[in-house]
C-alpha positions in Angstrom: 93.1 96.5 103.0 92.1 94.9 106.2 88.3 94.2 107.5 86.5 94.1 110.6 85.9 90.1 111.6 82.5 90.4 112.4 81.9 92.4 109.1 83.4 89.3 107.3 81.5 86.6 109.2 78.1 88.3 108.2 79.1 88.7 104.6 79.3 84.7 104.7 75.8 84.8 105.7 75.8 82.9 109.2 74.6 85.7 110.8 74.1 89.8 111.6 77.0 91.9 112.8 75.5 91.9 116.3 75.5 88.4 116.4 79.0 87.7 115.0 80.0 89.9 118.3 78.0 87.4 120.7 80.1 84.8 118.9 83.8 86.5 118.8 83.1 87.3 122.6 82.3 83.3 122.7 85.4 82.1 121.9 83.8 80.3 119.2 85.7 82.2 116.3 89.0 81.4 115.4 91.6 83.1 113.1 94.6 81.2 111.8 93.9 78.9 114.8 94.0 81.3 117.2 90.8 82.6 119.3 89.7 86.3 118.9 87.4 87.2 121.4 87.9 91.1 121.5 85.1 93.2 119.1 86.7 95.2 116.3 89.6 93.0 115.4 90.2 93.0 111.8 91.3 90.4 109.3 93.7 90.1 106.0 92.3 88.8 103.1 94.8 85.6 103.5 93.7 85.0 107.1 91.5 81.7 107.8 88.7 82.2 109.6 86.9 79.3 111.5 83.6 78.8 113.1 83.4 76.0 116.1 86.4 74.9 113.8 85.0 74.7 110.9 86.2 76.9 107.8 83.7 79.9 106.8 83.8 81.9 103.5 81.5 82.8 101.5 80.6 80.4 98.5 80.5 83.2 95.8 83.4 84.4 94.6 83.0 88.1 93.0 85.8 90.1 91.0 85.4 93.7 90.8 87.8 96.2 88.7 87.9 99.6 89.6 89.6 102.7 87.3 91.1 104.1 90.7 91.4 108.1 90.5 93.7 109.9 92.7 93.3 110.6 96.2 91.7 107.9 97.3 93.2 105.6 100.0 93.3 101.8 100.6 94.3 102.5 104.2 91.5 102.1 107.3 90.2 105.2 109.0 89.8 107.5 106.1 86.8 109.7 105.5 84.3 107.8 103.1 84.5 109.9 100.3 88.3 109.2 100.0 88.4 105.5 100.7 88.6 103.2 97.9 85.8 100.8 99.6 83.3 103.7 99.5 83.7 103.6 95.3 82.7 99.6 95.7 80.6 99.5 97.9 77.7 99.0 96.0 79.4 96.2 93.8 78.4 93.2 96.3 77.5 92.0 99.6 80.6 90.0 99.9 83.7 90.9 101.5 86.5 91.5 98.5 90.8 92.1 98.7 92.5 94.0 96.6 95.5 92.6 94.5 98.4 94.6 93.7 97.7 97.7 95.8 97.5 101.1 94.5 98.7 104.0 96.8 97.1 107.1 97.5 98.6 109.2 94.9 98.8 106.1 92.2 96.1 105.6 89.8 94.4 103.1 87.7 93.6 99.5 87.5 92.6 97.9 90.9 91.5 94.3 91.1 88.9 93.9 94.2 88.0 89.7 94.8 87.4 87.2 97.6 88.8 84.3 95.5 91.9 83.6 98.1 93.4 81.4 95.8 93.8 84.0 93.2 94.9 86.7 95.4 97.6 84.5 96.6 98.6 83.7 92.6 98.2 87.3 91.9 100.4 88.5 94.8 103.2 86.2 94.3 106.4 87.8 93.0 107.2 84.5 91.2 104.6 84.7 88.7 105.5 86.9 85.9 101.9 88.5 85.2 101.9 91.7 82.3 101.7 95.0 83.9 101.7 98.4 81.7 102.1 101.7 83.6 102.0 105.3 82.2 104.8 107.2 84.3 105.2 110.7 84.5 109.0 111.8 85.3 110.1 114.6 87.3 112.2 115.3 84.3 112.8 114.3 80.5 114.4 111.2 80.4 117.5 110.8 78.9 117.7 108.3 76.3 120.9 106.9 77.7 119.3 106.2 80.7 116.1 104.8 79.0 118.2 102.0 77.7 120.7 101.9 80.4 116.9 100.8 82.3 116.5 98.3 79.8 119.8 96.6 79.7 119.4 96.8 83.7 120.4 98.5 87.0 122.1 97.3 90.0 120.1 96.8 93.2 121.2 95.6 96.2 124.1 94.0 94.5 121.5 91.9 91.9 120.9 93.5 88.2 117.2 94.4 87.6 115.5 95.5 84.6 112.2 96.3 83.2 110.3 94.3 79.9 109.8 97.4 77.6 109.9 101.3 78.1 109.6 103.8 75.8 108.2 107.5 75.6 104.9 107.7 75.0 103.8 108.9 71.3 103.0 112.9 70.8 104.2 113.4 74.9 107.1 115.1 76.4 109.7 112.9 77.1 109.2 112.6 80.6 106.0 110.9 79.7 107.3 107.4 79.6 105.2 103.2 79.0 106.6 100.4 81.3 105.8 97.0 81.0 107.1 95.0 83.5 106.3 91.5 84.8 109.3 90.8 87.2 108.6 93.0 90.5 105.8 95.4 91.7 106.0 99.3 91.6 108.5 100.0 94.1 110.8 97.8 91.8 110.0 100.7 89.0 110.8 103.8 91.3 114.1 101.8 92.8 115.3 101.8 89.1 114.2 105.0 88.5 115.5 106.8 91.8 118.4 104.7 91.1 119.2 106.7 87.6 118.3 110.0 88.8 114.7 110.5 88.5 111.2 110.8 90.5 107.8 109.5 89.2 105.5 112.1 90.2 102.4 110.1 88.4 101.7 106.7 88.1 99.2 105.1 86.1 98.1 101.6 85.8 96.5 101.1 82.3 96.9 97.5 82.0 97.1 94.2 84.4 96.9 90.7 83.6 95.3 91.1 80.4 92.6 93.5 81.8 92.5 96.7 80.5 90.6 100.8 81.6 88.7 100.4 78.2 85.1 101.9 78.5 86.1 101.8 82.3 86.1 105.8 83.5 88.0 106.9 87.0 85.8 106.4 89.8 83.9 103.3 87.9 83.7 99.7 88.1 82.8 96.8 86.6 82.6 92.8 87.3 84.6 90.6 85.4 83.2 88.6 82.4 83.4 84.7 82.9 86.3 84.4 80.1 88.0 87.0 81.9 88.1 85.1 85.2 89.1 82.0 83.1 92.2 83.5 81.7 93.0 85.2 85.2 93.0 81.4 87.1 95.3 80.3 84.2 98.2 82.4 85.0 
């Protein structure tokens, strides 16, 4: 999810958005050491913004956990009532970015922060971050295929597998619990598709030690100091 450059500058406390536009036009703002003069320009969470050669950022790091509902998008230009950013707009004045994104139809835990080091760490594919999903398939998962998914499936010439996979208790056998720490949601989809199944619902119920407990859909909360410390130790 990108954000307008003038909003990012204003949220650092340097100036207002209108004043930020003047600085942009004056050529004193750079993004990744490239001068940006075009109004309306947008930046990514990992971009380095400088004002007169000095790096600017928020002094306060925010950590916000949202239980994302279905049909809310991270993409720019969506109607406000269907934008994830609208759900957390009152959470803080700082600009925050999502970690391990969910698409329009996927639901569950979505962590937002402006802590750039944590963003890099949790988005690093090398890091093993325990994540649990409640998945609904288009048909019942055969026990043979369940075992094969655990042992590993060949994808692009490499054997890939899930950490754990099991049927959800007291549910039909097309509802599956999946634990994964060695790849993102795309890997899970690819493994099931290779095995002849299509995921029709995906809900992230656990991420890096965080759970959905006491967090209804569409609601958010700020992480506790203990939770932040745990994340930084990953």
